[in-house]
PASEBA-1860 file (N, C-alpha, C; in nm, 3 decimals):
! residues 232
1> MDMIGVYL> 0.090/-0.124/0.023/0.001/0.000/0.001/0.114/0.122/-0.035 ~ 0.006/0.184/-0.114/0.151/0.326/-0.097/0.107/0.473/-0.027 ~ 0.141/0.547/0.010/0.129/0.678/0.143/-0.009/0.726/0.120 ~ -0.054/0.755/0.021/-0.205/0.797/-0.064/-0.253/0.694/0.026 ~ -0.281/0.529/-0.025/-0.331/0.444/0.021/-0.342/0.471/0.183 ~ -0.255/0.502/0.273/-0.194/0.473/0.395/-0.306/0.567/0.405 ~ -0.283/0.699/0.382/-0.350/0.821/0.432/-0.516/0.734/0.469 ~ -0.564/0.733/0.306/-0.679/0.720/0.279/-0.763/0.594/0.405
9> KEAFLKEG> -0.693/0.498/0.413/-0.759/0.402/0.494/-0.743/0.471/0.654 ~ -0.664/0.531/0.649/-0.710/0.670/0.781/-0.805/0.687/0.814 ~ -0.847/0.785/0.690/-0.979/0.842/0.667/-1.094/0.782/0.725 ~ -1.067/0.667/0.618/-1.182/0.606/0.606/-1.231/0.485/0.751 ~ -1.137/0.480/0.821/-1.159/0.374/0.921/-1.213/0.505/1.063 ~ -1.228/0.612/1.056/-1.239/0.711/1.174/-1.439/0.740/1.096 ~ -1.515/0.822/1.243/-1.642/0.833/1.200/-1.626/1.000/1.100 ~ -1.714/1.002/1.045/-1.731/1.143/1.011/-1.726/1.101/0.815
17> CPVCRMLR> -1.747/1.178/0.754/-1.700/1.183/0.614/-1.560/1.187/0.584 ~ -1.516/1.106/0.535/-1.333/1.071/0.490/-1.283/1.213/0.426 ~ -1.420/1.211/0.342/-1.333/1.329/0.248/-1.298/1.509/0.294 ~ -1.400/1.519/0.371/-1.441/1.629/0.461/-1.309/1.644/0.575 ~ -1.321/1.528/0.636/-1.174/1.512/0.684/-1.047/1.555/0.674 ~ -1.053/1.518/0.561/-0.905/1.506/0.462/-0.893/1.642/0.441 ~ -1.017/1.738/0.367/-0.979/1.882/0.343/-0.985/1.971/0.458 ~ -1.053/1.918/0.570/-1.062/2.021/0.684/-0.877/1.993/0.698
25> EFEGKTLA> -0.821/1.893/0.752/-0.698/1.884/0.781/-0.590/1.954/0.722 ~ -0.670/1.964/0.560/-0.578/2.025/0.454/-0.612/2.146/0.412 ~ -0.665/2.238/0.477/-0.724/2.319/0.493/-0.625/2.420/0.581 ~ -0.649/2.394/0.763/-0.585/2.379/0.891/-0.453/2.412/0.831 ~ -0.379/2.339/0.788/-0.209/2.309/0.781/-0.166/2.430/0.668 ~ -0.258/2.458/0.600/-0.224/2.596/0.497/-0.252/2.701/0.557 ~ -0.371/2.730/0.615/-0.374/2.785/0.688/-0.279/2.829/0.757 ~ -0.256/2.715/0.851/-0.115/2.772/0.973/-0.026/2.805/0.932
33> TILYEHSN> 0.018/2.729/0.810/0.148/2.749/0.661/0.149/2.898/0.661 ~ 0.086/2.960/0.628/0.064/3.097/0.557/0.064/3.156/0.703 ~ 0.020/3.173/0.814/0.042/3.259/0.972/0.237/3.191/0.995 ~ 0.234/3.124/1.009/0.404/3.085/1.059/0.485/3.130/0.926 ~ 0.497/3.095/0.821/0.605/3.103/0.736/0.550/3.234/0.611 ~ 0.441/3.317/0.593/0.385/3.387/0.437/0.334/3.478/0.485 ~ 0.332/3.499/0.631/0.244/3.636/0.643/0.279/3.738/0.580 ~ 0.437/3.766/0.582/0.535/3.926/0.481/0.533/3.878/0.313
41> DPQVITDF> 0.492/3.729/0.299/0.535/3.713/0.149/0.477/3.793/0.088 ~ 0.548/3.858/-0.006/0.512/3.976/-0.109/0.416/3.870/-0.204 ~ 0.437/3.730/-0.288/0.359/3.662/-0.342/0.233/3.641/-0.292 ~ 0.206/3.609/-0.106/0.086/3.529/-0.075/0.037/3.685/-0.064 ~ 0.064/3.832/-0.042/-0.024/3.935/-0.032/-0.009/3.974/-0.160 ~ 0.036/3.922/-0.251/-0.059/3.974/-0.375/-0.093/3.887/-0.415 ~ -0.144/3.774/-0.412/-0.265/3.666/-0.415/-0.367/3.674/-0.351 ~ -0.348/3.734/-0.203/-0.432/3.806/-0.113/-0.561/3.912/-0.205
49> KKSLGLCP> -0.445/3.988/-0.241/-0.517/4.121/-0.322/-0.629/4.038/-0.398 ~ -0.616/3.970/-0.465/-0.703/3.941/-0.578/-0.863/3.906/-0.500 ~ -0.844/3.883/-0.418/-0.966/3.810/-0.389/-1.000/3.930/-0.243 ~ -0.926/4.002/-0.239/-0.949/4.131/-0.133/-0.946/4.051/0.023 ~ -0.859/3.969/0.050/-0.880/3.920/0.183/-0.897/3.756/0.207 ~ -0.873/3.697/0.090/-1.024/3.607/0.077/-1.167/3.567/0.106 ~ -1.181/3.461/0.079/-1.358/3.497/0.121/-1.400/3.453/0.240 ~ -1.525/3.504/0.281/-1.565/3.578/0.449/-1.525/3.447/0.509
57> YHAWKLFE> -1.567/3.311/0.434/-1.513/3.198/0.526/-1.384/3.212/0.621 ~ -1.314/3.200/0.458/-1.157/3.205/0.527/-1.104/3.302/0.608 ~ -1.151/3.438/0.606/-1.064/3.502/0.581/-1.098/3.515/0.759 ~ -1.237/3.461/0.839/-1.246/3.489/0.947/-1.223/3.357/0.981 ~ -1.166/3.228/0.936/-1.080/3.099/0.966/-0.925/3.120/0.976 ~ -0.869/3.237/0.898/-0.726/3.278/0.939/-0.715/3.346/1.070 ~ -0.841/3.488/1.048/-0.848/3.503/1.249/-0.846/3.409/1.324 ~ -0.895/3.298/1.359/-0.938/3.235/1.433/-0.810/3.105/1.427
65> TSASNSLY> -0.758/3.061/1.371/-0.665/2.989/1.328/-0.552/3.030/1.440 ~ -0.536/3.220/1.390/-0.416/3.268/1.452/-0.409/3.263/1.611 ~ -0.563/3.294/1.659/-0.599/3.327/1.790/-0.598/3.191/1.875 ~ -0.657/3.046/1.812/-0.630/2.982/1.888/-0.493/2.910/1.921 ~ -0.407/2.919/1.862/-0.311/2.884/1.897/-0.130/2.953/1.949 ~ -0.088/2.941/2.000/0.052/3.021/2.096/0.125/3.014/2.000 ~ 0.183/2.952/1.860/0.265/2.950/1.755/0.204/3.120/1.679 ~ 0.083/3.108/1.685/0.015/3.238/1.599/0.014/3.362/1.645
73> DPLGVAVI> 0.059/3.424/1.647/-0.039/3.584/1.726/-0.154/3.638/1.628 ~ -0.170/3.770/1.667/-0.228/3.818/1.610/-0.187/3.906/1.477 ~ -0.027/3.945/1.502/0.083/3.992/1.411/0.019/3.976/1.264 ~ 0.087/3.799/1.246/0.055/3.771/1.119/-0.099/3.819/1.013 ~ -0.214/3.794/1.117/-0.356/3.848/1.046/-0.326/3.983/0.984 ~ -0.284/4.084/1.126/-0.277/4.218/1.102/-0.176/4.239/0.979 ~ -0.069/4.235/0.947/-0.021/4.253/0.833/-0.049/4.226/0.752 ~ -0.115/4.109/0.714/-0.192/4.054/0.562/-0.281/4.154/0.592
81> YERMLAHY> -0.387/4.201/0.661/-0.470/4.266/0.633/-0.457/4.414/0.620 ~ -0.375/4.424/0.670/-0.346/4.599/0.684/-0.296/4.671/0.505 ~ -0.211/4.524/0.432/-0.213/4.527/0.337/-0.341/4.523/0.255 ~ -0.441/4.450/0.285/-0.517/4.475/0.222/-0.667/4.576/0.232 ~ -0.609/4.675/0.334/-0.733/4.798/0.372/-0.671/4.880/0.365 ~ -0.473/4.901/0.277/-0.428/4.981/0.196/-0.479/4.944/0.054 ~ -0.502/4.846/0.003/-0.481/4.814/-0.103/-0.636/4.885/-0.184 ~ -0.746/4.825/-0.080/-0.916/4.874/-0.071/-0.890/5.025/-0.129
89> LESGENVK> -0.775/5.133/-0.003/-0.839/5.236/-0.002/-0.760/5.274/-0.120 ~ -0.692/5.240/-0.187/-0.626/5.290/-0.321/-0.740/5.285/-0.442 ~ -0.804/5.115/-0.446/-0.865/5.068/-0.545/-1.062/5.185/-0.535 ~ -1.045/5.218/-0.385/-1.210/5.223/-0.395/-1.281/5.113/-0.381 ~ -1.424/5.158/-0.434/-1.526/5.125/-0.515/-1.508/5.027/-0.585 ~ -1.424/5.054/-0.654/-1.442/4.978/-0.805/-1.303/4.849/-0.758 ~ -1.295/4.822/-0.645/-1.201/4.721/-0.631/-1.220/4.647/-0.676 ~ -1.196/4.529/-0.799/-1.246/4.368/-0.806/-1.225/4.281/-0.705
97> EEECPICT> -1.310/4.175/-0.669/-1.243/4.064/-0.587/-1.239/3.967/-0.637 ~ -1.206/3.887/-0.674/-1.169/3.752/-0.763/-1.187/3.629/-0.670 ~ -1.205/3.503/-0.681/-1.173/3.356/-0.654/-1.097/3.399/-0.544 ~ -1.145/3.294/-0.406/-1.039/3.299/-0.283/-0.951/3.172/-0.315 ~ -0.871/3.244/-0.309/-0.723/3.112/-0.340/-0.680/2.988/-0.271 ~ -0.730/3.071/-0.093/-0.780/2.860/-0.051/-0.838/2.782/-0.081 ~ -0.993/2.832/-0.095/-1.124/2.810/-0.171/-1.030/2.693/-0.314 ~ -0.956/2.759/-0.417/-0.939/2.715/-0.501/-0.864/2.620/-0.494
105> LVEEKERI> -0.753/2.650/-0.387/-0.615/2.515/-0.320/-0.739/2.364/-0.296 ~ -0.865/2.436/-0.192/-0.889/2.301/-0.135/-0.975/2.226/-0.258 ~ -1.091/2.307/-0.423/-1.082/2.256/-0.451/-0.999/2.142/-0.526 ~ -0.911/2.186/-0.571/-0.794/2.069/-0.631/-0.807/1.972/-0.543 ~ -0.784/2.014/-0.407/-0.765/1.884/-0.296/-0.797/1.804/-0.305 ~ -0.985/1.852/-0.362/-1.123/1.726/-0.334/-1.065/1.670/-0.445 ~ -1.026/1.764/-0.534/-1.022/1.670/-0.744/-0.961/1.540/-0.670 ~ -0.793/1.593/-0.589/-0.686/1.468/-0.603/-0.751/1.358/-0.536
113> VVDSIVKR> -0.821/1.381/-0.412/-0.894/1.291/-0.317/-0.975/1.186/-0.353 ~ -1.058/1.257/-0.463/-1.183/1.161/-0.505/-1.122/1.074/-0.607 ~ -1.010/1.152/-0.715/-0.984/1.093/-0.793/-0.852/0.962/-0.729 ~ -0.803/0.962/-0.567/-0.730/0.872/-0.523/-0.840/0.728/-0.493 ~ -0.942/0.815/-0.426/-1.030/0.678/-0.406/-1.089/0.602/-0.546 ~ -1.103/0.697/-0.593/-1.230/0.606/-0.679/-1.075/0.458/-0.738 ~ -0.916/0.578/-0.779/-0.861/0.465/-0.789/-0.825/0.269/-0.716 ~ -0.868/0.350/-0.631/-0.821/0.270/-0.495/-0.962/0.198/-0.448
121> IDEILEYY> -1.126/0.205/-0.497/-1.164/0.156/-0.501/-1.182/0.032/-0.402 ~ -1.129/-0.067/-0.457/-1.125/-0.208/-0.437/-1.083/-0.173/-0.261 ~ -0.971/-0.130/-0.207/-0.934/-0.136/-0.078/-1.058/-0.055/-0.009 ~ -1.129/0.043/-0.052/-1.148/0.190/-0.057/-1.329/0.049/0.097 ~ -1.302/0.012/-0.066/-1.495/-0.039/-0.041/-1.483/-0.188/0.110 ~ -1.351/-0.212/0.118/-1.323/-0.289/0.226/-1.314/-0.231/0.373 ~ -1.274/-0.116/0.388/-1.262/-0.033/0.528/-1.407/0.028/0.523 ~ -1.451/0.077/0.391/-1.609/0.138/0.415/-1.714/0.099/0.511
129> RDSPAILC> -1.714/-0.014/0.474/-1.818/-0.159/0.483/-1.834/-0.134/0.610 ~ -1.724/-0.159/0.719/-1.765/-0.174/0.870/-1.683/-0.104/0.955 ~ -1.656/0.048/0.903/-1.623/0.120/1.006/-1.752/0.222/1.013 ~ -1.737/0.335/1.152/-1.836/0.427/1.116/-1.849/0.545/1.011 ~ -1.744/0.555/0.942/-1.714/0.668/0.831/-1.824/0.641/0.769 ~ -1.888/0.755/0.694/-2.004/0.765/0.597/-1.970/0.867/0.549 ~ -1.941/0.878/0.387/-1.963/0.960/0.308/-2.111/1.061/0.370 ~ -2.066/1.223/0.317/-2.172/1.320/0.321/-2.180/1.307/0.176
137> RRHYRMIV> -2.321/1.394/0.155/-2.384/1.326/-0.038/-2.357/1.395/-0.145 ~ -2.218/1.544/-0.070/-2.153/1.549/-0.226/-2.082/1.505/-0.239 ~ -1.954/1.438/-0.122/-1.868/1.361/-0.181/-1.881/1.195/-0.209 ~ -2.040/1.207/-0.184/-2.076/1.046/-0.213/-2.098/0.981/-0.393 ~ -2.146/1.115/-0.404/-2.200/1.177/-0.556/-2.048/1.165/-0.632 ~ -1.937/1.229/-0.572/-1.850/1.273/-0.660/-1.791/1.167/-0.735 ~ -1.811/1.048/-0.571/-1.690/0.887/-0.621/-1.813/0.860/-0.694 ~ -1.934/0.885/-0.643/-1.996/0.750/-0.774/-1.975/0.761/-0.877
145> EGLATKAP> -1.976/0.934/-0.924/-1.965/1.002/-1.108/-1.837/0.899/-1.122 ~ -1.743/0.964/-1.061/-1.580/0.900/-1.101/-1.598/0.771/-1.122 ~ -1.673/0.651/-1.050/-1.653/0.541/-1.079/-1.777/0.468/-1.170 ~ -1.834/0.546/-1.247/-1.977/0.524/-1.372/-1.931/0.465/-1.453 ~ -1.742/0.521/-1.521/-1.722/0.502/-1.606/-1.588/0.427/-1.579 ~ -1.529/0.414/-1.487/-1.424/0.350/-1.460/-1.468/0.218/-1.406 ~ -1.539/0.201/-1.332/-1.574/0.005/-1.307/-1.707/0.076/-1.232 ~ -1.817/0.042/-1.246/-1.966/0.084/-1.246/-2.011/-0.048/-1.094
153> EKGEELKN> -1.990/-0.168/-1.142/-2.001/-0.238/-1.080/-1.915/-0.209/-0.909 ~ -1.847/-0.179/-0.911/-1.762/-0.080/-0.778/-1.838/-0.001/-0.715 ~ -1.918/0.104/-0.830/-1.993/0.203/-0.789/-2.129/0.148/-0.707 ~ -2.222/0.021/-0.817/-2.334/-0.069/-0.733/-2.312/-0.081/-0.590 ~ -2.154/-0.187/-0.571/-2.101/-0.181/-0.473/-2.124/-0.077/-0.349 ~ -2.100/0.057/-0.419/-2.073/0.164/-0.267/-2.186/0.156/-0.266 ~ -2.307/0.201/-0.324/-2.400/0.234/-0.326/-2.519/0.150/-0.180 ~ -2.470/0.045/-0.193/-2.555/-0.076/-0.149/-2.476/-0.031/0.001
161> IHKKKLKN> -2.380/-0.054/-0.005/-2.286/-0.032/0.178/-2.340/0.145/0.211 ~ -2.360/0.256/0.095/-2.351/0.320/0.204/-2.509/0.396/0.237 ~ -2.649/0.318/0.148/-2.762/0.294/0.163/-2.777/0.222/0.321 ~ -2.689/0.090/0.320/-2.773/0.033/0.468/-2.674/0.136/0.565 ~ -2.608/0.226/0.563/-2.539/0.261/0.667/-2.610/0.448/0.704 ~ -2.644/0.449/0.558/-2.783/0.558/0.583/-2.884/0.531/0.661 ~ -2.911/0.410/0.633/-3.016/0.302/0.716/-3.033/0.346/0.872 ~ -2.919/0.265/0.882/-2.871/0.265/1.042/-2.863/0.382/1.089
169> IHELLKGF> -2.874/0.537/1.056/-2.845/0.624/1.094/-2.939/0.693/1.108 ~ -3.059/0.630/1.027/-3.188/0.647/1.046/-3.255/0.594/1.159 ~ -3.217/0.447/1.122/-3.320/0.430/1.259/-3.250/0.475/1.373 ~ -3.113/0.470/1.420/-3.066/0.529/1.508/-3.093/0.699/1.537 ~ -3.173/0.758/1.474/-3.250/0.899/1.521/-3.323/0.870/1.480 ~ -3.477/0.776/1.486/-3.534/0.681/1.532/-3.554/0.688/1.644 ~ -3.469/0.631/1.720/-3.427/0.591/1.837/-3.441/0.699/1.948 ~ -3.379/0.778/1.896/-3.326/0.895/1.955/-3.419/0.996/2.025
177> IEKSSYMY> -3.507/1.005/1.879/-3.626/1.072/1.888/-3.728/1.004/1.999 ~ -3.714/0.825/2.034/-3.832/0.771/2.048/-3.792/0.771/2.211 ~ -3.639/0.791/2.231/-3.621/0.720/2.392/-3.624/0.922/2.444 ~ -3.654/1.033/2.411/-3.654/1.140/2.474/-3.759/1.141/2.540 ~ -3.862/1.045/2.514/-3.992/1.064/2.575/-3.952/1.015/2.698 ~ -4.033/1.077/2.798/-4.068/1.052/2.900/-4.058/0.913/3.001 ~ -4.132/0.833/2.878/-4.141/0.739/2.899/-4.031/0.632/2.893 ~ -3.902/0.683/2.910/-3.795/0.632/2.859/-3.720/0.635/3.000
185> EEGPSEEE> -3.635/0.596/3.067/-3.645/0.639/3.205/-3.481/0.677/3.177 ~ -3.423/0.582/3.108/-3.261/0.531/3.068/-3.203/0.685/2.941 ~ -3.334/0.665/2.862/-3.294/0.786/2.761/-3.252/0.750/2.594 ~ -3.237/0.813/2.567/-3.099/0.760/2.422/-2.958/0.719/2.472 ~ -2.912/0.620/2.395/-2.804/0.569/2.389/-2.665/0.680/2.332 ~ -2.571/0.695/2.347/-2.489/0.747/2.276/-2.473/0.783/2.137 ~ -2.507/0.662/2.148/-2.451/0.658/1.952/-2.636/0.691/1.895 ~ -2.687/0.693/1.949/-2.838/0.783/1.902/-2.816/0.924/1.939
193> ARAIRSSI> -2.720/0.932/1.992/-2.708/1.073/1.970/-2.667/1.104/1.874 ~ -2.523/1.086/1.855/-2.421/1.106/1.821/-2.482/1.108/1.670 ~ -2.591/1.040/1.632/-2.695/1.009/1.531/-2.692/1.191/1.487 ~ -2.740/1.229/1.524/-2.792/1.409/1.478/-2.705/1.468/1.417 ~ -2.595/1.466/1.467/-2.493/1.510/1.364/-2.442/1.488/1.250 ~ -2.462/1.316/1.262/-2.407/1.228/1.153/-2.546/1.272/1.039 ~ -2.665/1.279/1.050/-2.731/1.292/0.979/-2.695/1.492/0.894 ~ -2.692/1.545/0.980/-2.666/1.702/0.934/-2.538/1.666/0.820
201> LILKGEPL> -2.434/1.575/0.877/-2.289/1.536/0.779/-2.325/1.462/0.680 ~ -2.427/1.399/0.714/-2.473/1.336/0.542/-2.493/1.402/0.468 ~ -2.646/1.508/0.484/-2.685/1.575/0.400/-2.608/1.687/0.318 ~ -2.563/1.771/0.454/-2.456/1.901/0.360/-2.339/1.879/0.437 ~ -2.253/1.793/0.434/-2.113/1.787/0.518/-2.035/1.841/0.620 ~ -1.922/1.892/0.640/-1.870/1.947/0.737/-1.857/2.069/0.716 ~ -1.888/2.170/0.760/-1.880/2.321/0.761/-1.721/2.366/0.728 ~ -1.737/2.316/0.606/-1.600/2.357/0.481/-1.678/2.501/0.382
209> AINQKGFV> -1.590/2.556/0.288/-1.652/2.660/0.219/-1.693/2.638/0.121 ~ -1.640/2.468/0.084/-1.669/2.404/-0.049/-1.749/2.313/-0.007 ~ -1.823/2.312/0.086/-1.961/2.230/0.093/-2.084/2.347/0.106 ~ -2.032/2.459/0.129/-2.150/2.579/0.096/-2.199/2.568/-0.063 ~ -2.083/2.534/-0.122/-2.167/2.547/-0.310/-2.190/2.449/-0.347 ~ -2.283/2.354/-0.317/-2.322/2.245/-0.313/-2.277/2.138/-0.425 ~ -2.284/2.046/-0.478/-2.209/1.983/-0.552/-2.134/2.010/-0.701 ~ -2.079/1.970/-0.727/-2.041/2.035/-0.860/-2.029/1.934/-0.982
217> EKSSKKRG> -2.095/1.943/-1.098/-2.066/1.849/-1.174/-1.895/1.807/-1.212 ~ -1.847/1.678/-1.262/-1.711/1.649/-1.295/-1.705/1.721/-1.475 ~ -1.777/1.756/-1.497/-1.786/1.795/-1.646/-1.710/1.932/-1.604 ~ -1.702/2.022/-1.519/-1.624/2.147/-1.480/-1.504/2.106/-1.531 ~ -1.416/2.227/-1.600/-1.293/2.208/-1.619/-1.171/2.213/-1.513 ~ -1.084/2.156/-1.520/-0.965/2.102/-1.490/-0.909/2.291/-1.530 ~ -0.864/2.441/-1.387/-0.805/2.481/-1.409/-0.607/2.428/-1.361 ~ -0.491/2.485/-1.418/-0.389/2.488/-1.352/-0.305/2.638/-1.352
225> RVIFGRKN> -0.333/2.665/-1.190/-0.293/2.833/-1.146/-0.181/2.804/-1.059 ~ -0.124/2.921/-1.051/-0.045/3.039/-0.973/-0.086/3.071/-0.853 ~ -0.046/2.941/-0.766/-0.063/3.003/-0.631/-0.028/3.020/-0.513 ~ -0.047/3.117/-0.488/0.103/3.147/-0.364/0.219/3.098/-0.441 ~ 0.261/3.153/-0.563/0.420/3.135/-0.631/0.477/2.991/-0.669 ~ 0.323/2.877/-0.651/0.354/2.782/-0.758/0.281/2.735/-0.825 ~ 0.330/2.623/-0.930/0.192/2.565/-0.990/0.105/2.496/-0.922 ~ 0.000/2.471/-1.002/-0.084/2.368/-0.893/-0.205/2.335/-1.004
END
């Protein structure tokens, strides 16, 4: 098993959407790297200017990251947004606000992760079948779409496994509602309580900027871009 396979296995053996988990970790590391190493980097400042300091989600996420770890102080955020405010003052209301570079990086990472899952579907199905992991609607659809032409029979197998997981969460959620009645002294189990979060995750994914955009059909063109001074 190669290193990508190892990372995928770890993600698919944990609770929640494995793709969302990998994207959340990637997003966090990217923001932390900017704060730790690149807050004064001219290329980073140039990239940030294009979106006037990232999208709202990632702008606040950058701020929260700076406040959540003693390794990062508010100085990095102050340096970045002093430049952004200066740019806004210079440009006035005519300032252009293009796509957020962090969103672009996460979207490209998402495509790589989904493609890697499709290529390793035989291994992935083994992990997914009996693990607490459950794909969110967006990433389930993206993987099924990728399998439609490359391994349709595996796509059907994935659908069956996924449907079984959905039904299990549904039953747990109904159990939570039923046992919340005063008639049940013990009340809902811990597993039934977790089903509340799981049901939201299944339909909407984790609270990531990429999930707020909804499902993007695979027909959208791949784009190579220069982000933070490197070609992607």
